[in-house]
C-alpha positions as CSV (number, residue, x, y, z in Angstrom):
1,X,-32.7,-2.4,12.9
2,X,-28.9,-2.2,12.7
3,X,-27.6,1.4,13.0
4,X,-25.4,2.5,10.1
5,X,-21.8,3.4,11.0
6,X,-20.8,6.2,8.6
7,X,-17.5,5.9,6.8
8,X,-14.7,8.4,7.3
9,X,-12.0,9.3,4.8
10,X,-9.3,11.9,5.2
11,X,-6.4,13.0,3.0
12,X,-3.2,14.4,4.4
13,X,-0.7,16.3,2.3
14,X,2.8,16.7,3.9
15,X,5.0,19.6,2.9
16,X,8.3,20.1,4.7
17,X,7.2,17.9,7.6
18,X,3.9,19.7,8.1
19,X,0.7,17.7,7.4
20,X,-2.5,19.4,6.4
21,X,-5.6,17.2,6.7
22,X,-8.7,17.5,4.4
23,X,-12.0,15.9,5.3
24,X,-15.4,16.8,6.8
25,X,-15.6,20.4,8.1
26,X,-16.2,20.1,11.9
27,X,-17.8,23.6,12.0
28,X,-20.2,23.5,9.0
29,X,-20.6,19.7,8.8
30,X,-19.9,20.0,5.0
31,X,-18.0,17.0,3.7
32,X,-15.5,17.1,0.9
33,X,-16.1,14.7,-2.0
34,X,-13.1,12.4,-1.9
35,X,-12.4,9.4,-4.2
36,X,-9.3,7.2,-3.8
37,X,-8.1,4.2,-5.6
38,X,-4.8,2.4,-5.7
39,X,-2.9,-0.9,-5.6
40,X,-0.3,-2.3,-3.2
41,X,2.1,-5.1,-4.3
42,X,3.9,-7.7,-2.3
43,X,6.9,-7.4,-4.6
44,X,9.4,-4.7,-5.5
45,X,6.8,-2.8,-7.6
46,X,5.9,0.6,-6.1
47,X,2.5,0.9,-4.5
48,X,0.4,3.5,-6.3
49,X,-2.5,5.7,-5.4
50,X,-4.8,8.3,-7.1
51,X,-6.9,10.7,-4.9
52,X,-9.5,13.1,-6.3
53,X,-10.7,15.8,-3.9
54,X,-13.8,18.0,-4.7
55,X,-15.1,21.0,-2.8
56,X,-11.9,22.7,-1.7
57,X,-11.8,26.4,-1.4
58,X,-9.9,28.3,-4.1
59,X,-7.2,29.2,-1.6
60,X,-6.7,25.6,-0.5
61,X,-6.7,24.3,-4.1
62,X,-4.1,26.9,-5.1
63,X,-1.9,26.0,-2.1
64,X,-1.9,22.3,-3.0
65,X,-1.2,22.9,-6.7
66,X,1.6,25.3,-5.9
67,X,3.4,23.2,-3.2
68,X,3.2,20.0,-5.3
69,X,4.3,21.7,-8.6
70,X,7.5,20.4,-10.2
71,X,8.5,24.1,-10.5
72,X,8.3,24.8,-6.8
73,X,11.7,25.8,-5.4
74,X,11.1,23.6,-2.4
75,X,12.5,20.3,-3.8
76,X,11.8,18.1,-0.7
77,X,9.4,15.3,-1.4
78,X,5.7,16.0,-0.8
79,X,3.8,13.1,0.6
80,X,0.2,11.9,0.2
81,X,-1.4,10.2,3.2
82,X,-4.7,8.4,3.0
83,X,-6.7,7.3,6.1
84,X,-10.0,5.6,6.2
85,X,-12.3,4.0,8.7
86,X,-15.6,4.5,10.5
87,X,-17.0,7.2,12.8
88,X,-17.3,4.8,15.7
89,X,-13.8,3.2,15.4
90,X,-11.7,6.0,13.9
91,X,-9.3,5.8,11.0
92,X,-6.3,3.8,10.0
93,X,-3.5,4.4,7.6
94,X,-4.3,3.1,4.1
95,X,-1.5,4.5,2.0
96,X,1.4,6.8,2.2
97,X,3.7,7.8,-0.7
98,X,5.4,10.6,-2.5
99,X,3.3,12.8,-4.8
100,X,4.3,12.6,-8.4
101,X,1.7,14.9,-9.9
102,X,-1.2,17.2,-8.9
103,X,-3.6,18.6,-11.5
104,X,-6.8,20.6,-11.5
105,X,-9.8,19.2,-13.4
106,X,-11.4,21.0,-16.3
107,X,-14.2,23.5,-15.6
108,X,-16.9,23.4,-14.3
109,X,-15.5,20.9,-11.9
110,X,-13.1,22.1,-9.2
111,X,-11.3,18.9,-8.4
112,X,-7.7,18.3,-7.6
113,X,-6.3,15.0,-8.7
114,X,-3.2,13.7,-6.8
115,X,-1.1,10.8,-7.9
116,X,1.5,9.2,-5.7
117,X,3.8,6.2,-5.4
118,X,5.6,4.6,-2.5
119,X,9.1,6.1,-1.9
120,X,9.0,7.6,-5.4
121,X,11.7,10.2,-4.3
122,X,14.2,7.3,-3.8
123,X,14.0,6.4,-7.5
124,X,16.4,9.2,-8.2
125,X,18.7,8.5,-5.2
126,X,21.8,6.8,-6.5
127,X,23.6,4.6,-3.9
128,X,26.6,2.2,-3.9
129,X,26.6,-0.7,-1.6
130,X,29.4,-3.3,-1.3
131,X,29.0,-6.3,1.0
132,X,31.1,-8.9,2.4
133,X,31.9,-12.2,0.7
134,X,29.2,-13.8,3.0
135,X,26.5,-12.0,5.0
136,X,23.3,-12.9,6.7
137,X,20.1,-12.1,4.8
138,X,18.8,-10.2,7.8
139,X,21.9,-8.0,7.9
140,X,21.7,-7.3,4.2
141,X,17.9,-6.5,4.6
142,X,18.8,-4.0,7.4
143,X,21.3,-2.3,5.2
144,X,18.9,-2.0,2.3
145,X,16.2,-0.5,4.7
146,X,18.7,2.0,6.0
147,X,19.7,3.2,2.6
148,X,16.1,3.8,1.6
149,X,15.2,5.3,4.9
150,X,12.7,2.7,6.1
151,X,12.0,0.5,9.0
152,X,12.5,-3.3,8.6
153,X,10.1,-6.1,9.3
154,X,12.1,-9.2,8.7
155,X,10.1,-12.5,8.9
156,X,12.1,-14.8,6.6
157,X,14.3,-17.8,7.3
158,X,17.7,-16.3,7.8
159,X,20.4,-17.5,5.4
160,X,23.8,-16.6,4.1
161,X,24.0,-14.3,1.0
162,X,27.2,-14.1,-1.0
163,X,28.7,-11.0,-2.5
164,X,25.7,-8.7,-2.2
165,X,26.7,-5.5,-4.0
166,X,24.7,-2.8,-5.8
167,X,25.1,0.5,-7.6
168,X,22.1,2.4,-8.9
169,X,18.7,3.8,-7.9
170,X,18.0,3.0,-4.2
171,X,14.6,1.4,-4.9
172,X,16.2,-1.2,-7.2
173,X,18.0,-2.7,-4.2
174,X,14.6,-4.2,-3.1
175,X,14.5,-6.2,-6.4
176,X,18.0,-7.4,-6.0
177,X,17.3,-8.4,-2.3
178,X,14.3,-10.5,-3.4
179,X,16.4,-12.3,-6.0
180,X,19.4,-12.8,-3.8
181,X,17.5,-14.2,-0.9
182,X,14.8,-16.0,-2.9
183,X,12.2,-14.3,-0.7
184,X,9.4,-11.8,-1.0
185,X,10.8,-8.3,-0.4
186,X,8.5,-5.3,-0.7
187,X,7.7,-1.8,0.7
188,X,4.5,-1.3,2.6
189,X,4.1,2.4,3.4
190,X,7.2,3.1,5.7
191,X,8.5,-0.4,6.2
192,X,10.6,-2.8,4.1
193,X,9.1,-6.3,4.6
194,X,11.0,-9.4,3.9
195,X,9.2,-12.8,4.2
196,X,9.3,-16.3,2.8
197,X,7.3,-17.3,-0.3
198,X,4.0,-19.0,0.6
199,X,4.0,-17.8,4.2
200,X,2.0,-15.0,5.7
201,X,3.3,-12.3,8.1
202,X,2.7,-13.1,11.7
203,X,-0.1,-11.3,13.6
204,X,-1.8,-10.3,10.3
205,X,-4.9,-12.4,9.8
206,X,-8.4,-11.6,8.5
207,X,-11.3,-14.0,9.1
208,X,-13.3,-13.4,5.9
209,X,-17.0,-14.4,5.7
210,X,-20.3,-12.7,4.9
211,X,-20.5,-11.3,8.5
212,X,-17.0,-9.8,8.4
213,X,-17.4,-8.0,5.1
214,X,-17.0,-10.6,2.2
215,X,-18.6,-9.2,-1.0
216,X,-19.7,-11.5,-3.8
217,X,-18.4,-15.0,-4.5
218,X,-14.7,-15.9,-4.3
219,X,-13.1,-16.4,-7.7
220,X,-10.6,-19.2,-8.1
221,X,-7.3,-18.5,-9.9
222,X,-4.3,-20.6,-10.8
223,X,-2.5,-19.6,-7.6
224,X,-5.4,-19.1,-5.2
225,X,-8.3,-16.7,-5.3
226,X,-9.5,-13.2,-6.0
227,X,-11.5,-11.9,-3.1
228,X,-13.5,-8.7,-2.5
229,X,-14.4,-7.4,1.0
230,X,-15.2,-4.2,2.8
231,X,-12.3,-1.9,3.9
232,X,-11.0,-2.6,7.3
233,X,-7.8,-2.2,9.4
234,X,-7.2,-6.0,9.8
235,X,-6.3,-6.7,6.1
236,X,-2.7,-6.0,5.4
237,X,-0.4,-6.7,2.4
238,X,1.5,-10.0,2.9
239,X,-1.0,-11.0,5.7
240,X,-3.3,-14.0,5.8
241,X,-7.0,-14.3,4.8
242,X,-9.0,-17.2,6.3
243,X,-11.8,-17.6,3.9
244,X,-15.2,-19.0,5.1
245,X,-17.5,-18.8,2.1
246,X,-21.0,-20.2,2.3
247,X,-21.4,-20.3,-1.5
248,X,-18.1,-21.8,-2.6
249,X,-17.0,-24.0,0.3
250,X,-14.3,-25.9,-1.6
251,X,-12.3,-22.7,-1.7
252,X,-12.4,-22.2,2.0
253,X,-9.0,-22.1,3.7
254,X,-6.0,-19.9,4.3
255,X,-4.6,-17.5,1.7
256,X,-1.8,-14.9,1.5
257,X,-2.5,-11.4,0.2
258,X,-0.1,-10.9,-2.8
259,X,-1.7,-7.8,-4.1
260,X,-4.2,-5.5,-2.5
261,X,-6.4,-3.0,-4.5
262,X,-8.4,-0.4,-2.6
263,X,-11.3,1.7,-3.9
264,X,-13.0,4.1,-1.5
265,X,-15.2,7.2,-1.8
266,X,-17.2,9.5,0.5
267,X,-20.2,9.9,-1.7
268,X,-20.2,6.7,-3.7
269,X,-20.7,3.0,-3.0
270,X,-17.0,2.2,-3.3
271,X,-15.4,1.1,0.0
272,X,-13.7,-2.1,-0.9
273,X,-10.5,-4.1,-1.0
274,X,-9.9,-6.5,-3.9
275,X,-7.2,-9.0,-2.9
276,X,-5.3,-11.2,-5.3
277,X,-4.3,-14.0,-3.1
278,X,-2.3,-17.2,-3.3
279,X,-3.1,-20.4,-1.4
280,X,-1.1,-20.6,1.8
281,X,2.1,-22.6,1.1
282,X,2.1,-21.9,-2.6
283,X,5.5,-21.4,-4.1
284,X,6.2,-20.4,-7.7
285,X,7.6,-23.2,-9.8
286,X,11.4,-23.1,-10.0
287,X,12.9,-22.6,-13.5
288,X,14.2,-25.7,-15.2
289,X,17.9,-26.1,-15.5
290,X,19.2,-25.6,-19.0
């Protein structure tokens, strides 16, 4: 009989560079009731996450609500960190973003509901960038990453970009970068990723079959497939999924993850990814000339 490997979920709340972690109490063995759901996008939309924590002490709950309040005198961004995994293998980073709101639930529940978005603090950061008449896409991408305060993972065909200039909210530069370079540009946690349409990021591949966590039957879409599988550390936004389905074999092949939804809980069945994927090599149709 196969031994069950219990799941592990922990929430980190970063205030002024100090992270406090909330999960199973190592002394009493009591586990907090944690539910997390969210969506990551392989485009300039901000990744989003909602975390509900039950079972916190009154002191801890008051601390979280006070530090994340919009009326707190400490105006530095407060960050939500979500990690998940298994007891035997440890945890991996699932999401990191700036907390937009923290609210208590109505009695008799004693929940704290946290909502966060990737780099939300940068939405109010106004920048002005003026480029050269002609610049490499890689150089422009590096400049954008620096302005937002991110690392850069550049995996696109380098090309010349003319007259790249921008004034406005820092996050909007990602949208302009995607349009100017005709690439996919998006933020995944603490990295700006730039890649070609239809191609997957290197070293990011998930072999997906019933033995590796595939749940249900793959659903075909206009661009590719909607797939559901168990949470793991191998599946990353913009990466490749190699589908090996026994019940819908015509759909087998390589896909690129364009959108990755996650739904996890400590005391529920939820522990899944739902990937909206395009067939490898798919490129959106180009607009017709007027």
